[in-house]
C-alpha positions in Angstrom: 167.7 -113.9 183.0 169.0 -110.9 181.4 166.2 -108.9 181.9 167.6 -105.8 179.6 168.3 -108.6 177.2 164.3 -109.7 177.3 163.1 -106.1 177.3 165.1 -105.2 174.4 163.3 -107.9 172.4 159.8 -106.7 173.9 160.6 -102.9 172.2 161.9 -104.7 169.2 158.5 -106.5 168.9 156.6 -103.8 169.7 159.0 -101.0 166.9 158.5 -103.9 164.4 154.8 -104.1 164.6 154.5 -100.6 164.3 156.4 -100.5 161.5 154.3 -102.6 160.0 150.8 -100.6 161.0 152.6 -97.7 159.3 153.1 -99.8 156.2 149.8 -100.9 156.0 148.1 -97.5 156.9 150.1 -96.6 153.6 149.0 -99.1 151.6 145.1 -98.4 152.4 145.5 -94.4 152.4 147.2 -94.9 149.1 143.9 -97.1 148.0 141.5 -94.3 148.6 143.4 -92.1 147.2 143.3 -94.3 144.1 139.7 -95.1 144.4 138.8 -91.0 145.3 138.0 -91.9 148.9 141.1 -89.3 150.0 142.6 -86.9 148.3 146.7 -87.3 148.5 146.0 -83.8 151.4 144.0 -85.8 153.4 145.9 -88.7 153.3 148.9 -87.5 154.1 147.2 -85.5 157.2 145.5 -88.8 158.0 149.0 -91.0 158.1 150.9 -88.7 160.0 148.1 -88.1 162.9 147.3 -91.7 163.3 151.6 -92.2 163.2 152.0 -89.2 166.0 148.9 -91.4 168.2 150.7 -94.2 167.5 154.2 -93.0 168.8 152.8 -91.3 171.6 151.2 -94.8 172.8 154.2 -96.3 172.4 156.1 -94.4 174.5 153.5 -94.4 177.0 153.2 -98.6 176.7 156.9 -98.6 177.0 157.3 -96.6 180.2 154.4 -98.8 181.0 156.1 -101.7 180.2 159.4 -100.9 182.1 157.5 -100.0 185.5 155.9 -104.0 185.3 159.0 -105.6 184.3 160.4 -103.5 187.6 157.5 -104.7 189.6 157.5 -108.2 188.8 161.4 -108.2 189.4 161.0 -106.5 192.4 158.0 -109.4 193.3 160.1 -112.4 192.5 163.4 -110.8 194.8 165.8 -109.9 191.7 168.0 -107.3 193.5 168.8 -103.9 191.5 171.9 -103.5 190.4 172.4 -100.5 193.1 171.9 -103.2 195.8 174.3 -105.8 193.7 176.6 -102.9 193.6 176.5 -102.4 197.5 177.1 -105.9 198.1 180.1 -106.6 196.3 181.1 -103.6 197.8 180.3 -104.8 200.7 182.2 -108.5 200.2 185.0 -106.9 198.8 185.6 -104.8 202.3 185.2 -108.0 203.8 187.3 -110.5 201.8 190.5 -107.5 202.2 189.4 -107.4 206.1 189.8 -111.7 206.0 193.7 -111.2 204.0 195.0 -109.5 206.6 193.8 -110.5 209.8 195.6 -114.0 207.5 198.2 -112.2 207.0 198.7 -111.0 211.0 197.9 -114.7 211.7 200.8 -115.8 208.9 203.5 -113.4 210.6 
């Protein structure tokens, strides 16, 4: 499982959803302006405030999601990148030592 790819896909879904919400907000505010329920300045302020709130919540959601994903991967026993790098280094050293011992035996 490529966790980075999954995370990117889920974040793109979140961005797409935010975009759809923004489009719908604009439609509704334009309708309210046409109906005289809001003046254009109020509509603009309304959209800007809601979009700012959505962006803030999306950022918080992304941080929470990343934290939860990290916890799930850890619970499943998926090693972190630094752990994999350390194991690769140890494996390289062991392979080098085995080659050195083989070379000594064949001389």
